C-alpha positions as CSV (number, residue, x, y, z in Angstrom):
1,M,-63.0,-27.9,3.1
2,E,-66.6,-28.8,3.7
3,A,-69.1,-26.3,5.0
4,R,-69.6,-26.3,8.7
5,D,-73.4,-25.7,8.6
6,V,-76.2,-25.2,6.3
7,R,-75.7,-21.4,6.1
8,Q,-72.1,-21.9,4.9
9,A,-73.2,-24.5,2.4
10,L,-75.8,-22.1,0.9
11,V,-73.1,-19.4,0.6
12,L,-70.1,-21.3,-0.4
13,Q,-71.6,-24.1,-2.4
14,Y,-74.8,-22.5,-3.7
15,R,-74.5,-23.9,-7.2
16,R,-73.8,-27.5,-6.0
17,Y,-76.0,-27.2,-2.9
18,P,-79.1,-29.1,-4.2
19,F,-77.0,-32.1,-5.3
20,G,-75.0,-32.5,-2.1
21,A,-75.8,-34.0,1.3
22,W,-77.1,-30.8,3.0
23,P,-80.7,-30.9,1.5
24,W,-81.0,-34.5,2.9
25,R,-79.7,-33.4,6.2
26,T,-82.1,-30.5,6.4
27,A,-85.0,-32.8,5.5
28,A,-84.0,-35.3,8.1
29,Y,-83.7,-32.5,10.7
30,L,-87.1,-31.1,10.0
31,A,-88.7,-34.6,9.7
32,S,-87.3,-35.6,13.0
33,G,-88.4,-32.3,14.5
34,A,-92.0,-32.9,13.3
35,V,-92.1,-36.4,14.7
36,G,-90.3,-35.5,18.0
37,G,-92.5,-32.3,18.4
38,A,-95.7,-34.4,18.1
39,L,-94.4,-36.8,20.8
40,A,-93.3,-33.8,23.0
41,C,-96.8,-32.3,22.6
42,A,-98.4,-35.4,23.8
43,V,-96.0,-35.7,26.7
44,L,-96.6,-32.1,27.5
45,L,-100.3,-32.6,27.8
46,V,-99.9,-35.5,30.2
47,L,-97.5,-33.5,32.3
48,L,-99.7,-30.5,32.4
49,L,-102.5,-32.6,33.6
50,A,-100.2,-34.1,36.3
51,S,-99.1,-30.6,37.3
52,L,-102.6,-30.0,38.6
53,L,-101.7,-32.4,41.3
54,L,-98.2,-30.8,41.8
55,V,-96.6,-34.0,40.5
56,G,-95.8,-32.9,37.0
57,I,-93.9,-29.7,37.8
58,P,-90.6,-31.4,38.6
59,L,-91.2,-33.7,35.6
60,L,-91.7,-30.7,33.3
61,L,-88.3,-29.4,34.4
62,L,-86.7,-32.9,33.9
63,G,-88.4,-33.2,30.5
64,G,-87.0,-29.9,29.4
65,V,-83.5,-30.9,30.4
66,A,-83.9,-34.3,28.6
67,L,-85.3,-32.6,25.5
68,G,-82.6,-30.0,25.5
69,G,-79.9,-32.7,25.4
70,A,-81.7,-34.6,22.6
71,E,-82.0,-31.3,20.6
72,R,-78.3,-30.5,21.0
73,L,-77.5,-33.8,19.4
74,R,-80.1,-33.5,16.7
75,L,-78.6,-30.1,15.8
76,R,-75.5,-31.8,14.3
77,L,-77.7,-32.6,11.3
78,V,-77.6,-28.9,10.2
79,D,-74.6,-27.6,12.2
80,R,-71.5,-29.8,12.5
81,L,-70.2,-27.6,15.4
82,P,-71.0,-29.4,18.6
83,A,-73.5,-27.6,20.9
84,A,-71.9,-27.3,24.3
85,D,-73.8,-28.5,27.4
86,P,-74.6,-25.3,29.3
87,H,-75.2,-27.2,32.7
88,R,-72.8,-27.2,35.6
89,V,-71.6,-30.3,37.2
90,P,-73.1,-30.6,40.8
91,A,-70.5,-30.3,43.6
92,A,-72.1,-33.1,45.6
93,P,-73.3,-36.5,44.4
94,G,-76.9,-37.5,44.6
95,L,-80.3,-36.7,43.0
96,G,-81.1,-33.9,45.4
97,A,-77.9,-32.0,44.7
98,W,-78.4,-32.5,41.0
99,A,-82.0,-31.2,41.2
100,R,-81.0,-28.2,43.3
101,V,-78.3,-27.2,40.8
102,R,-80.6,-27.8,37.7
103,A,-83.4,-25.8,39.3
104,G,-81.2,-22.8,39.9
105,E,-79.7,-22.7,36.4
106,R,-80.9,-20.3,33.7
107,A,-80.1,-23.0,31.2
108,T,-82.8,-25.3,32.7
109,W,-85.5,-22.6,32.3
110,R,-84.3,-21.8,28.8
111,E,-84.7,-25.5,28.0
112,L,-88.2,-25.6,29.5
113,A,-89.1,-22.5,27.4
114,Y,-87.7,-24.2,24.3
115,A,-89.7,-27.4,25.1
116,L,-93.0,-25.5,25.4
117,L,-92.2,-23.6,22.1
118,F,-91.1,-26.9,20.3
119,A,-94.3,-28.8,21.5
120,T,-96.8,-26.0,20.5
121,V,-95.3,-24.0,17.6
122,L,-92.1,-25.3,16.1
123,W,-93.0,-28.8,15.1
124,P,-96.2,-27.8,13.1
125,L,-94.0,-25.3,11.3
126,D,-91.4,-28.0,10.6
127,A,-94.1,-30.3,9.2
128,L,-95.7,-27.5,7.1
129,V,-92.4,-26.3,5.5
130,L,-91.2,-29.9,4.9
131,G,-94.6,-30.8,3.4
132,L,-94.6,-27.9,1.0
133,A,-91.0,-28.4,0.1
134,L,-91.2,-32.1,-0.6
135,G,-95.0,-32.8,-0.9
136,V,-95.8,-30.7,-3.9
137,P,-92.7,-31.8,-6.0
138,G,-93.3,-35.4,-4.8
139,A,-96.9,-35.3,-6.1
140,L,-95.7,-34.0,-9.4
141,L,-93.0,-36.6,-9.7
142,A,-95.6,-39.3,-8.9
143,A,-97.8,-38.4,-11.9
144,P,-96.4,-41.0,-14.3
145,F,-96.6,-43.7,-11.7
146,L,-100.2,-42.9,-10.7
147,L,-101.2,-42.9,-14.4
148,A,-99.5,-46.3,-14.9
149,A,-101.2,-47.7,-11.7
150,D,-104.7,-46.5,-12.7
151,G,-104.2,-47.2,-16.4
152,Q,-106.6,-44.4,-17.6
153,E,-106.2,-41.2,-15.6
154,A,-104.5,-39.6,-12.6
155,K,-105.1,-36.5,-10.6
156,V,-102.0,-34.4,-10.0
157,L,-102.2,-32.5,-6.7
158,K,-105.9,-33.6,-6.5
159,T,-106.8,-30.8,-9.0
160,V,-105.3,-31.5,-12.5
161,L,-106.5,-34.5,-14.4
162,V,-104.0,-36.3,-16.5
163,T,-105.0,-38.9,-19.1
164,S,-101.8,-39.5,-21.1
165,Y,-98.1,-39.9,-20.5
166,P,-96.7,-36.6,-22.1
167,P,-98.5,-34.4,-19.6
168,A,-97.6,-36.8,-16.8
169,L,-93.9,-36.7,-17.8
170,A,-94.1,-32.9,-18.1
171,A,-95.5,-32.8,-14.5
172,A,-92.7,-35.1,-13.3
173,L,-90.1,-32.8,-14.9
174,L,-91.7,-29.8,-13.3
175,G,-91.6,-31.6,-10.0
176,A,-87.9,-32.3,-10.4
177,L,-87.2,-28.7,-11.1
178,L,-89.3,-27.5,-8.2
179,L,-87.6,-30.0,-5.9
180,V,-84.2,-28.5,-6.7
181,A,-85.5,-24.8,-6.4
182,L,-87.3,-25.4,-3.1
183,S,-84.1,-26.9,-1.5
184,Y,-82.8,-23.4,-1.1
185,P,-85.7,-22.0,1.0
186,L,-85.8,-25.3,2.8
187,G,-82.1,-24.9,3.8
188,L,-82.7,-21.3,4.8
189,Y,-85.6,-22.3,7.2
190,A,-83.5,-25.1,8.6
191,A,-80.6,-22.8,9.2
192,G,-82.9,-20.3,11.1
193,R,-84.4,-23.2,13.0
194,G,-81.0,-24.5,14.1
195,A,-79.9,-20.9,15.0
196,L,-82.9,-20.6,17.3
197,A,-82.2,-24.0,18.9
198,R,-78.6,-23.1,19.5
199,A,-79.4,-19.7,20.9
200,L,-81.7,-21.2,23.5
201,L,-80.0,-24.5,24.2
202,A,-76.3,-23.6,23.9
203,P,-76.0,-19.8,24.3
204,R,-72.7,-18.1,24.4
205,E,-72.0,-17.4,28.1
206,R,-70.6,-13.9,28.6
207,D,-69.0,-14.3,32.0
208,G,-66.1,-16.7,31.8
209,L,-66.1,-16.9,28.1
210,G,-66.1,-13.2,27.7
211,E,-63.1,-12.9,29.9
212,V,-61.2,-15.6,27.9
213,I,-62.1,-13.7,24.7
214,A,-60.9,-10.4,26.2
215,S,-57.7,-12.0,27.4
216,R,-57.0,-13.5,24.0
217,A,-57.6,-10.0,22.4
218,R,-55.2,-8.5,24.9
219,L,-52.6,-11.1,24.0
220,V,-53.1,-10.4,20.2
221,D,-52.7,-6.7,20.9
222,A,-49.5,-7.4,22.9
223,F,-48.1,-9.6,20.2
224,E,-48.9,-7.0,17.6
225,A,-47.1,-4.2,19.6
226,E,-44.1,-6.5,20.1
227,R,-44.0,-7.2,16.5
228,R,-44.1,-3.6,15.7
229,R,-41.3,-2.9,18.2
230,I,-39.1,-5.6,16.5
231,E,-39.9,-4.1,13.1
232,R,-38.9,-0.7,14.4
233,D,-35.7,-1.9,15.9
234,L,-34.7,-3.7,12.8
235,H,-35.4,-0.7,10.6
236,D,-33.8,1.9,12.9
237,G,-30.9,-0.2,14.1
238,A,-29.8,-3.2,12.1
239,Q,-30.8,-1.8,8.7
240,H,-28.9,1.4,9.2
241,R,-25.8,-0.5,10.4
242,L,-25.9,-2.7,7.3
243,V,-26.2,0.4,5.1
244,A,-23.1,1.9,6.9
245,L,-21.2,-1.3,6.5
246,T,-21.9,-1.5,2.8
247,M,-20.8,2.1,2.3
248,T,-17.6,1.4,4.4
249,L,-16.8,-1.7,2.4
250,G,-17.3,0.3,-0.8
251,L,-14.9,3.0,0.4
252,A,-12.4,0.4,1.4
253,R,-12.6,-1.2,-2.0
254,L,-11.8,2.1,-3.7
255,D,-8.7,2.5,-1.5
256,A,-7.5,-1.1,-2.2
257,P,-5.3,-2.0,-5.2
258,P,-7.8,-2.5,-8.1
259,D,-6.3,-5.7,-9.3
260,G,-5.3,-7.2,-6.0
261,P,-7.0,-10.0,-4.0
262,L,-8.1,-7.5,-1.3
263,A,-10.2,-5.6,-3.7
264,A,-12.0,-8.8,-4.9
265,R,-12.7,-9.9,-1.3
266,L,-14.0,-6.5,-0.4
267,G,-16.2,-6.6,-3.4
268,Q,-17.5,-9.9,-2.4
269,A,-18.1,-8.8,1.1
270,Q,-20.0,-5.7,-0.2
271,E,-22.2,-7.9,-2.4
272,E,-23.0,-10.2,0.6
273,A,-23.9,-7.2,2.8
274,G,-26.1,-5.9,0.0
275,Q,-27.9,-9.2,-0.1
276,V,-28.4,-9.3,3.6
277,L,-29.7,-5.8,3.5
278,A,-32.2,-6.7,0.7
279,E,-33.4,-9.8,2.8
280,L,-33.7,-7.7,5.9
281,R,-35.9,-5.1,4.1
282,E,-38.1,-7.9,2.8
283,L,-38.3,-9.3,6.4
284,I,-39.3,-5.8,7.7
285,H,-41.9,-5.5,5.0
286,G,-43.3,-8.9,6.0
287,I,-43.5,-8.0,9.7
288,H,-45.8,-5.1,9.2
289,P,-45.7,-3.3,5.8
290,Q,-45.6,0.4,6.0
291,V,-48.2,0.7,3.2
292,L,-50.7,-1.0,5.5
293,A,-50.1,1.5,8.3
294,D,-50.0,4.6,6.0
295,Y,-52.7,3.8,3.4
296,G,-54.8,1.0,4.7
297,L,-55.9,-2.5,3.7
298,G,-56.7,-1.9,0.0
299,P,-53.3,-0.7,-1.1
300,A,-51.5,-3.2,1.2
301,L,-53.4,-6.1,-0.4
302,A,-52.8,-4.7,-3.9
303,D,-49.1,-4.6,-3.0
304,A,-49.2,-8.2,-1.9
305,A,-51.0,-9.2,-5.1
306,D,-48.2,-7.4,-7.2
307,R,-45.6,-9.5,-5.3
308,T,-47.4,-12.8,-6.2
309,A,-45.9,-14.8,-9.1
310,V,-49.3,-15.9,-10.2
311,P,-51.3,-13.1,-12.0
312,V,-53.9,-11.8,-9.6
313,D,-57.0,-9.8,-10.5
314,T,-58.0,-7.4,-7.7
315,A,-61.3,-5.8,-6.6
316,L,-60.3,-3.7,-3.7
317,D,-61.8,-0.2,-4.4
318,G,-63.8,1.6,-1.8
319,L,-62.3,0.0,1.2
320,P,-62.4,2.5,4.2
321,R,-59.9,2.7,7.0
322,L,-60.8,0.0,9.5
323,P,-59.5,-0.7,13.1
324,A,-55.8,-1.6,13.1
325,A,-56.5,-5.2,14.4
326,V,-59.0,-5.9,11.6
327,E,-56.7,-4.5,8.9
328,S,-53.8,-6.5,10.2
329,A,-55.6,-9.8,10.5
330,A,-57.2,-9.4,7.0
331,Y,-53.9,-8.4,5.4
332,F,-51.9,-11.4,6.8
333,T,-54.8,-13.8,6.0
334,G,-54.9,-12.6,2.4
335,R,-51.1,-12.6,2.0
336,E,-50.9,-16.2,3.4
337,A,-53.7,-17.2,0.9
338,L,-51.7,-15.7,-2.0
339,A,-48.6,-17.4,-0.8
340,N,-50.5,-20.8,-0.9
341,V,-51.6,-20.0,-4.4
342,D,-48.0,-19.5,-5.4
343,R,-46.7,-22.6,-3.7
344,H,-49.3,-25.3,-3.9
345,S,-52.2,-24.5,-6.3
346,G,-50.7,-24.8,-9.7
347,A,-53.0,-22.0,-10.8
348,S,-52.7,-19.9,-13.8
349,R,-54.7,-17.0,-12.4
350,A,-56.1,-15.8,-9.1
351,R,-58.6,-13.2,-7.9
352,L,-58.5,-11.1,-4.7
353,A,-61.5,-9.2,-3.6
354,A,-62.4,-7.3,-0.4
355,R,-65.5,-5.2,0.5
356,H,-67.0,-3.6,3.6
357,D,-70.7,-3.1,3.9
358,G,-70.7,-1.0,7.0
359,R,-70.9,-4.0,9.4
360,V,-68.7,-6.8,8.0
361,L,-65.5,-7.0,6.1
362,V,-65.5,-9.8,3.5
363,L,-62.3,-11.0,1.9
364,T,-62.2,-13.6,-0.8
365,V,-59.2,-15.3,-2.6
366,E,-60.0,-17.6,-5.5
367,D,-57.7,-19.5,-7.8
368,D,-58.2,-21.8,-10.8
369,G,-55.7,-24.3,-9.6
370,R,-55.9,-28.1,-8.9
371,G,-58.0,-27.8,-5.7
372,G,-58.0,-30.4,-3.0
373,A,-56.5,-27.9,-0.4
374,D,-56.8,-29.1,3.2
375,P,-56.0,-26.6,6.0
376,A,-55.4,-29.5,8.4
377,Q,-52.4,-30.6,6.3
378,G,-50.4,-27.5,7.3
379,S,-51.5,-24.7,4.9
380,G,-50.5,-22.0,7.4
381,L,-54.1,-20.7,7.7
382,T,-54.9,-22.6,11.0
383,G,-53.2,-20.0,13.2
384,L,-54.8,-17.2,11.2
385,A,-58.2,-18.7,11.7
386,D,-57.5,-18.6,15.5
387,R,-56.5,-15.0,15.2
388,L,-59.7,-14.2,13.3
389,A,-61.7,-16.0,16.0
390,V,-60.5,-13.4,18.5
391,L,-62.3,-10.8,16.3
392,D,-65.3,-12.9,16.0
393,G,-64.2,-13.6,12.4
394,T,-64.6,-16.8,10.4
395,L,-62.5,-18.4,7.7
396,A,-63.9,-20.9,5.3
397,I,-62.3,-22.8,2.5
398,T,-63.9,-24.8,-0.3
399,S,-61.5,-26.7,-2.5
400,P,-63.0,-29.6,-4.4
401,P,-60.6,-31.8,-6.3
402,G,-60.0,-30.2,-9.7
403,G,-60.7,-26.7,-8.3
404,P,-61.5,-23.9,-8.0
405,T,-60.3,-23.1,-4.5
406,V,-62.1,-20.3,-2.7
407,L,-61.1,-18.8,0.6
408,R,-63.6,-16.5,2.3
409,V,-63.0,-14.4,5.4
410,E,-65.7,-12.5,7.3
411,I,-64.8,-10.1,10.2
412,P,-67.5,-8.1,11.9
413,C,-66.4,-4.5,12.3
414,R,-68.0,-1.1,12.2
415,L,-66.3,1.9,10.9
416,P,-64.2,3.8,13.6
417,S,-65.4,7.1,14.7
418,A,-64.1,10.3,13.0
419,S,-61.9,11.1,15.9
420,S,-60.1,7.9,15.7
421,S,-59.9,7.3,12.0
422,P,-56.9,9.4,11.0
423,R,-53.7,7.5,11.4
424,T,-50.3,8.9,11.3
425,A,-47.2,7.0,10.2
426,S,-44.7,6.4,13.0
427,S,-41.8,7.0,10.7
428,S,-42.7,8.4,7.3
429,G,-39.1,8.3,6.1
430,R,-38.7,4.5,5.9
431,D,-37.3,2.8,2.9
């Protein structure tokens, strides 16, 4: 799975990052920003002069809206996630209705603020960062060609005089290494630059969207409560009846003639009941394992790793108790990832790690299998990604052909208060 944006590419593909497409995309983003910002600066000066005659004020608003739309499209260079248009559709047709709606929207004034910032501050920064990241290595890489063109000498970076090819080739090698090294800070700057543009031009609206997120969270809580109710009913009802049935069949088998057909059939029925009971216990464990409720995420993930056919190395020490929704989502995501390792990866070994830094829970599952995993082809993780989204969590998978496959989950969560952290098991005497 490819990275969604520059930040994910730097985190998930940091070793291969300089040799992929993202450095070219960041360079294109900053170069187009420098050119577009210079044009926006010129237009801004003209409109400011026109504003002295009260003509340029409406044009400033219109220019901000137009620039905002162009910037949302240009943002796709460093962030594949489309930036939503924050403007409302006018209720009535006509230019007047459109202008009245736009003038009353906060998004319009944010776009104007971004246009002023873009035309005065951002584009010179884009040009400066791009010039340092590409200009200095480019000048070093050009040393052999400058020497060949002059025939006698060449000045590298306008300071160092080169008169023979060995120093020129050494300068070119240094330039190549510097170009690779500077691709990382260039990507970090582009990621921050894109985050600023998204925050101003496509912010998360907290009114309707907040209610949608809250309703999704309530649905997840209701689903979790219903699942726990089903698990409790299966444990306290069906499982106990199956245990009683198995014991009754065993007693009936003792009373039957030992060598008769009735004893054989009762024995077969007892074995079938025992298999059904084992399958039911496994089903109950899968619905919500008691170890998760009693001891937390670390022991529950360790238990899931022990049940995996592929050997799994774990790094789960130090995990604190977290909110129940976070622990449940992380557990089922990790368990599904381990199930995929068993079924599809062809791996000889896997690694499961989880840590909490006080603000974010990070879960990673890595295997040395064949790679080429695609969640869109039905890996079972798509629904879990939607569930993580309710918690503002993210799920990312990188799986190049030939492996390795790395799944990374991040869920923002702070530690619960001391009054709410202790948890008591609902039924400690379960099997």
